[in-house]
DRENPA-3360 file (N, C-alpha, C; in nm, 2 decimals, always signed):
BEGIN
1 = MRFRRIAV = -5.80/+4.63/+0.81/-5.78/+4.48/+0.70/-5.68/+4.50/+0.56 ~ -5.65/+4.63/+0.56/-5.58/+4.64/+0.47/-5.42/+4.62/+0.55 ~ -5.39/+4.70/+0.65/-5.27/+4.66/+0.71/-5.24/+4.48/+0.73 ~ -5.34/+4.39/+0.73/-5.31/+4.25/+0.75/-5.28/+4.21/+0.60 ~ -5.36/+4.26/+0.50/-5.28/+4.21/+0.39/-5.15/+4.27/+0.35 ~ -5.09/+4.37/+0.35/-5.00/+4.42/+0.40/-4.89/+4.33/+0.43 ~ -4.91/+4.29/+0.54/-4.80/+4.22/+0.65/-4.79/+4.11/+0.61 ~ -4.94/+4.05/+0.53/-4.92/+3.89/+0.48/-4.81/+3.90/+0.32;
9 = AAALVTAV = -4.86/+3.98/+0.23/-4.81/+3.98/+0.13/-4.64/+4.01/+0.14 ~ -4.59/+4.07/+0.27/-4.49/+4.17/+0.30/-4.40/+3.96/+0.32 ~ -4.49/+3.91/+0.42/-4.42/+3.77/+0.43/-4.39/+3.69/+0.38 ~ -4.48/+3.69/+0.27/-4.50/+3.56/+0.12/-4.37/+3.63/+0.07 ~ -4.35/+3.76/+0.04/-4.23/+3.78/-0.05/-4.14/+3.75/+0.04 ~ -4.11/+3.78/+0.18/-3.97/+3.71/+0.23/-3.98/+3.61/+0.18 ~ -4.07/+3.53/+0.26/-4.03/+3.41/+0.22/-4.03/+3.34/+0.11 ~ -4.01/+3.40/+0.00/-3.98/+3.38/-0.14/-3.82/+3.40/-0.18;
17 = VIPAAATV = -3.83/+3.54/-0.13/-3.67/+3.62/-0.16/-3.59/+3.58/-0.08 ~ -3.56/+3.55/+0.06/-3.48/+3.50/+0.15/-3.41/+3.38/+0.08 ~ -3.50/+3.26/+0.09/-3.46/+3.13/+0.05/-3.41/+3.14/-0.15 ~ -3.42/+3.21/-0.15/-3.33/+3.23/-0.30/-3.24/+3.26/-0.32 ~ -3.24/+3.41/-0.20/-3.07/+3.47/-0.23/-2.97/+3.37/-0.16 ~ -3.02/+3.31/-0.05/-2.96/+3.21/+0.01/-2.92/+3.08/-0.07 ~ -2.95/+3.04/-0.16/-2.94/+2.95/-0.22/-2.84/+2.97/-0.33 ~ -2.83/+3.13/-0.38/-2.74/+3.16/-0.48/-2.64/+3.16/-0.41;
25 = AVAAPAEH = -2.61/+3.23/-0.28/-2.51/+3.26/-0.21/-2.42/+3.11/-0.14 ~ -2.53/+3.01/-0.14/-2.48/+2.89/-0.11/-2.40/+2.81/-0.27 ~ -2.47/+2.85/-0.38/-2.44/+2.81/-0.45/-2.30/+2.82/-0.52 ~ -2.29/+2.94/-0.53/-2.17/+3.02/-0.57/-2.00/+2.98/-0.52 ~ -1.99/+2.93/-0.39/-1.86/+2.84/-0.35/-1.86/+2.68/-0.42 ~ -1.96/+2.65/-0.44/-1.94/+2.51/-0.49/-1.89/+2.53/-0.66 ~ -1.90/+2.65/-0.73/-1.76/+2.63/-0.84/-1.66/+2.62/-0.79 ~ -1.62/+2.64/-0.68/-1.48/+2.68/-0.69/-1.44/+2.57/-0.60;
33 = TAAHQDRS = -1.53/+2.41/-0.55/-1.50/+2.32/-0.50/-1.38/+2.26/-0.59 ~ -1.37/+2.23/-0.70/-1.28/+2.13/-0.79/-1.12/+2.21/-0.75 ~ -1.11/+2.38/-0.77/-1.05/+2.41/-0.75/-0.94/+2.39/-0.57 ~ -1.02/+2.41/-0.52/-1.01/+2.37/-0.34/-0.97/+2.21/-0.31 ~ -1.02/+2.10/-0.42/-0.97/+1.99/-0.38/-0.84/+1.95/-0.42 ~ -0.78/+2.04/-0.52/-0.64/+2.03/-0.58/-0.55/+2.08/-0.41 ~ -0.59/+2.16/-0.35/-0.55/+2.19/-0.23/-0.60/+2.08/-0.12 ~ -0.61/+1.98/-0.12/-0.64/+1.93/-0.01/-0.59/+1.90/+0.12;
41 = RPSRFSTT = -0.65/+1.93/+0.22/-0.59/+1.91/+0.32/-0.53/+1.76/+0.39 ~ -0.47/+1.77/+0.46/-0.34/+1.62/+0.48/-0.49/+1.59/+0.55 ~ -0.50/+1.41/+0.52/-0.62/+1.34/+0.57/-0.52/+1.23/+0.67 ~ -0.57/+1.16/+0.74/-0.51/+1.05/+0.83/-0.47/+0.94/+0.76 ~ -0.37/+0.87/+0.77/-0.33/+0.70/+0.70/-0.30/+0.62/+0.82 ~ -0.34/+0.50/+0.77/-0.25/+0.39/+0.85/-0.24/+0.26/+0.75 ~ -0.11/+0.17/+0.75/-0.08/+0.10/+0.66/+0.03/+0.02/+0.77 ~ +0.00/-0.12/+0.72/+0.05/-0.22/+0.75/+0.14/-0.26/+0.63;
49 = GTVTAVSG = +0.28/-0.35/+0.68/+0.28/-0.41/+0.53/+0.45/-0.48/+0.60 ~ +0.51/-0.49/+0.49/+0.64/-0.49/+0.51/+0.77/-0.42/+0.44 ~ +0.87/-0.37/+0.50/+0.97/-0.26/+0.45/+1.06/-0.34/+0.34 ~ +1.05/-0.27/+0.24/+1.13/-0.34/+0.10/+1.26/-0.22/+0.09 ~ +1.27/-0.08/+0.16/+1.40/-0.04/+0.16/+1.37/+0.13/+0.21 ~ +1.53/+0.13/+0.30/+1.50/+0.27/+0.36/+1.61/+0.34/+0.33 ~ +1.61/+0.48/+0.32/+1.71/+0.53/+0.26/+1.67/+0.68/+0.35 ~ +1.78/+0.73/+0.44/+1.76/+0.88/+0.50/+1.67/+0.84/+0.57;
57 = RTVTIKPS = +1.53/+0.95/+0.58/+1.43/+0.95/+0.61/+1.29/+0.87/+0.56 ~ +1.31/+0.79/+0.46/+1.25/+0.75/+0.36/+1.22/+0.62/+0.36 ~ +1.11/+0.56/+0.39/+1.09/+0.42/+0.45/+0.98/+0.39/+0.29 ~ +1.02/+0.28/+0.20/+0.94/+0.22/+0.10/+0.85/+0.10/+0.17 ~ +0.75/+0.05/+0.15/+0.70/-0.04/+0.20/+0.57/-0.10/+0.13 ~ +0.57/-0.25/+0.13/+0.50/-0.31/+0.04/+0.38/-0.34/+0.16 ~ +0.22/-0.31/+0.14/+0.12/-0.28/+0.21/+0.11/-0.41/+0.23 ~ +0.01/-0.43/+0.31/+0.00/-0.63/+0.34/-0.17/-0.64/+0.23;
65 = GKSAALTV = -0.16/-0.71/+0.16/-0.27/-0.73/+0.05/-0.28/-0.63/-0.08 ~ -0.19/-0.56/-0.08/-0.17/-0.47/-0.21/-0.05/-0.48/-0.29 ~ -0.05/-0.47/-0.41/+0.06/-0.49/-0.48/+0.17/-0.35/-0.51 ~ +0.09/-0.22/-0.48/+0.16/-0.11/-0.50/+0.25/-0.06/-0.38 ~ +0.38/-0.05/-0.40/+0.50/+0.00/-0.30/+0.44/+0.15/-0.26 ~ +0.47/+0.18/-0.09/+0.46/+0.28/-0.08/+0.54/+0.37/+0.02 ~ +0.59/+0.50/-0.06/+0.70/+0.58/+0.01/+0.66/+0.66/+0.12 ~ +0.71/+0.65/+0.23/+0.69/+0.73/+0.33/+0.80/+0.77/+0.42;
73 = TVTANAKI = +0.76/+0.92/+0.40/+0.90/+1.02/+0.49/+0.84/+1.02/+0.62 ~ +0.96/+0.99/+0.70/+0.95/+0.94/+0.86/+1.02/+1.12/+0.90 ~ +0.88/+1.16/+0.98/+0.94/+1.34/+1.00/+1.09/+1.33/+1.12 ~ +1.09/+1.43/+1.17/+1.15/+1.48/+1.26/+1.12/+1.41/+1.40 ~ +1.01/+1.41/+1.42/+0.97/+1.40/+1.55/+0.89/+1.30/+1.56 ~ +0.88/+1.22/+1.47/+0.81/+1.08/+1.48/+0.84/+1.00/+1.60 ~ +0.73/+0.94/+1.67/+0.75/+0.82/+1.75/+0.79/+0.66/+1.69 ~ +0.93/+0.65/+1.70/+0.93/+0.55/+1.63/+0.97/+0.42/+1.72;
81 = RVNGKTGK = +0.92/+0.27/+1.72/+0.91/+0.18/+1.81/+1.01/+0.09/+1.71 ~ +1.10/-0.02/+1.75/+1.13/-0.09/+1.71/+1.16/-0.22/+1.79 ~ +1.10/-0.31/+1.74/+1.10/-0.43/+1.83/+1.07/-0.39/+2.00 ~ +0.97/-0.31/+2.03/+0.92/-0.29/+2.15/+1.01/-0.16/+2.22 ~ +1.09/-0.09/+2.16/+1.21/-0.04/+2.21/+1.18/+0.10/+2.13 ~ +1.25/+0.25/+2.22/+1.24/+0.32/+2.16/+1.38/+0.37/+2.05 ~ +1.33/+0.36/+1.86/+1.41/+0.36/+1.80/+1.47/+0.51/+1.72 ~ +1.52/+0.41/+1.58/+1.50/+0.55/+1.50/+1.52/+0.50/+1.33;
89 = VADLGAGF = +1.48/+0.60/+1.24/+1.47/+0.52/+1.12/+1.59/+0.46/+1.09 ~ +1.72/+0.47/+1.11/+1.81/+0.39/+1.07/+1.83/+0.24/+1.15 ~ +1.79/+0.24/+1.25/+1.75/+0.06/+1.28/+1.66/+0.01/+1.19 ~ +1.59/+0.04/+1.14/+1.49/-0.04/+0.99/+1.61/-0.09/+0.90 ~ +1.52/-0.20/+0.87/+1.58/-0.24/+0.75/+1.49/-0.34/+0.66 ~ +1.50/-0.36/+0.58/+1.43/-0.45/+0.42/+1.43/-0.62/+0.53 ~ +1.31/-0.59/+0.53/+1.19/-0.71/+0.56/+1.11/-0.69/+0.67 ~ +1.13/-0.64/+0.79/+1.09/-0.57/+0.89/+0.94/-0.58/+0.85;
97 = GITVNGTR = +0.87/-0.60/+0.98/+0.69/-0.58/+0.98/+0.71/-0.43/+1.00 ~ +0.63/-0.38/+0.97/+0.57/-0.21/+0.99/+0.45/-0.21/+0.99 ~ +0.42/-0.12/+1.09/+0.25/-0.05/+1.11/+0.31/+0.10/+1.10 ~ +0.24/+0.21/+1.04/+0.31/+0.34/+1.02/+0.15/+0.41/+1.00 ~ +0.16/+0.53/+1.10/-0.01/+0.64/+1.09/+0.08/+0.77/+1.10 ~ +0.00/+0.83/+1.03/+0.08/+0.96/+1.03/-0.03/+1.04/+0.91 ~ +0.00/+1.16/+0.84/-0.12/+1.25/+0.76/-0.06/+1.18/+0.57 ~ -0.14/+1.20/+0.50/-0.11/+1.18/+0.38/-0.20/+1.37/+0.27;
105 = SGTDYLAS = -0.14/+1.42/+0.23/-0.16/+1.51/+0.14/-0.13/+1.48/+0.00 ~ -0.22/+1.48/-0.08/-0.19/+1.41/-0.18/-0.15/+1.29/-0.21 ~ -0.03/+1.27/-0.29/+0.08/+1.18/-0.28/+0.18/+1.16/-0.19 ~ +0.17/+1.27/-0.11/+0.29/+1.26/+0.00/+0.23/+1.16/+0.14 ~ +0.32/+1.08/+0.17/+0.29/+1.04/+0.30/+0.38/+1.07/+0.42 ~ +0.34/+1.11/+0.49/+0.47/+1.17/+0.63/+0.39/+1.07/+0.76 ~ +0.49/+1.02/+0.81/+0.48/+0.93/+0.95/+0.51/+0.99/+1.07 ~ +0.42/+0.98/+1.16/+0.46/+1.06/+1.27/+0.46/+0.95/+1.38;
113 = RVEARGKK = +0.40/+0.83/+1.34/+0.43/+0.71/+1.43/+0.46/+0.59/+1.39 ~ +0.56/+0.51/+1.41/+0.60/+0.38/+1.34/+0.64/+0.27/+1.44 ~ +0.61/+0.16/+1.42/+0.57/+0.04/+1.49/+0.65/-0.08/+1.40 ~ +0.74/-0.10/+1.43/+0.81/-0.22/+1.33/+0.91/-0.35/+1.41 ~ +0.92/-0.44/+1.35/+0.90/-0.57/+1.45/+1.02/-0.68/+1.33 ~ +1.14/-0.72/+1.36/+1.23/-0.80/+1.30/+1.34/-0.75/+1.35 ~ +1.44/-0.84/+1.27/+1.61/-0.81/+1.31/+1.67/-0.76/+1.14 ~ +1.74/-0.65/+1.17/+1.84/-0.63/+1.05/+1.94/-0.74/+1.03;
121 = TQAGPAVR = +1.95/-0.75/+0.90/+2.03/-0.82/+0.83/+2.14/-0.75/+0.81 ~ +2.30/-0.81/+0.87/+2.37/-0.78/+0.83/+2.49/-0.87/+0.78 ~ +2.58/-0.81/+0.68/+2.70/-0.89/+0.62/+2.78/-0.96/+0.73 ~ +2.78/-1.11/+0.70/+2.84/-1.17/+0.80/+2.96/-1.22/+0.72 ~ +3.08/-1.26/+0.80/+3.22/-1.29/+0.79/+3.21/-1.36/+0.65 ~ +3.30/-1.38/+0.58/+3.34/-1.49/+0.47/+3.34/-1.61/+0.49 ~ +3.21/-1.67/+0.46/+3.27/-1.86/+0.52/+3.39/-1.90/+0.39 ~ +3.50/-1.97/+0.47/+3.58/-2.01/+0.41/+3.58/-2.19/+0.41;
129 = PSPSASAT = +3.59/-2.22/+0.28/+3.61/-2.40/+0.28/+3.69/-2.42/+0.35 ~ +3.67/-2.53/+0.47/+3.78/-2.57/+0.52/+3.84/-2.70/+0.48 ~ +4.01/-2.78/+0.48/+3.98/-2.86/+0.40/+3.95/-2.99/+0.41 ~ +3.93/-3.08/+0.31/+3.84/-3.20/+0.32/+3.90/-3.33/+0.41 ~ +3.85/-3.37/+0.45/+3.89/-3.49/+0.54/+3.99/-3.56/+0.42 ~ +3.95/-3.62/+0.35/+3.99/-3.67/+0.20/+4.14/-3.61/+0.18 ~ +4.14/-3.54/+0.20/+4.24/-3.41/+0.10/+4.37/-3.42/+0.26 ~ +4.34/-3.42/+0.38/+4.44/-3.43/+0.47/+4.47/-3.53/+0.51;
137 = HHARDDD = +4.38/-3.64/+0.44/+4.42/-3.81/+0.49/+4.52/-3.83/+0.42 ~ +4.48/-3.77/+0.25/+4.61/-3.82/+0.18/+4.74/-3.75/+0.17 ~ +4.72/-3.63/+0.28/+4.87/-3.54/+0.24/+4.95/-3.63/+0.38 ~ +4.87/-3.71/+0.48/+4.93/-3.81/+0.53/+4.99/-3.94/+0.56 ~ +4.92/-3.94/+0.38/+4.97/-4.08/+0.33/+5.09/-4.06/+0.27 ~ +5.14/-3.93/+0.20/+5.22/-3.90/+0.15/+5.36/-3.97/+0.24 ~ +5.34/-3.91/+0.42/+5.44/-3.87/+0.47/+5.50/-4.04/+0.49;
% end
């Protein structure tokens, strides 16, 4: 009988002490959670919008439905498709519709996949006014 009482007492002590120790062990890392959040792990992001500027490997996008512009750095190994064909960042231009997928770490956005559609605008030849019909017609009257 005495052995049974000792066994029950040991089981009760174990049932109380082990969870209490586990709570202390689990609670300790929670104090450091804020410090770990500053060094957050990259998370996936995806956005669709309109290209407003391109500079080097950086593309500025106005996301659909949002007012704040988003600056995305296109990684060197990113898969870029422009109008359904393999392309490069230099093929993009302001006004293109764009969908970007990649990773976000804090305020840094890195694109690993870019799909764009649109037409790059180029400066065309200068338009020179042609002589008006009346000016040409007056010149003939002088003859």
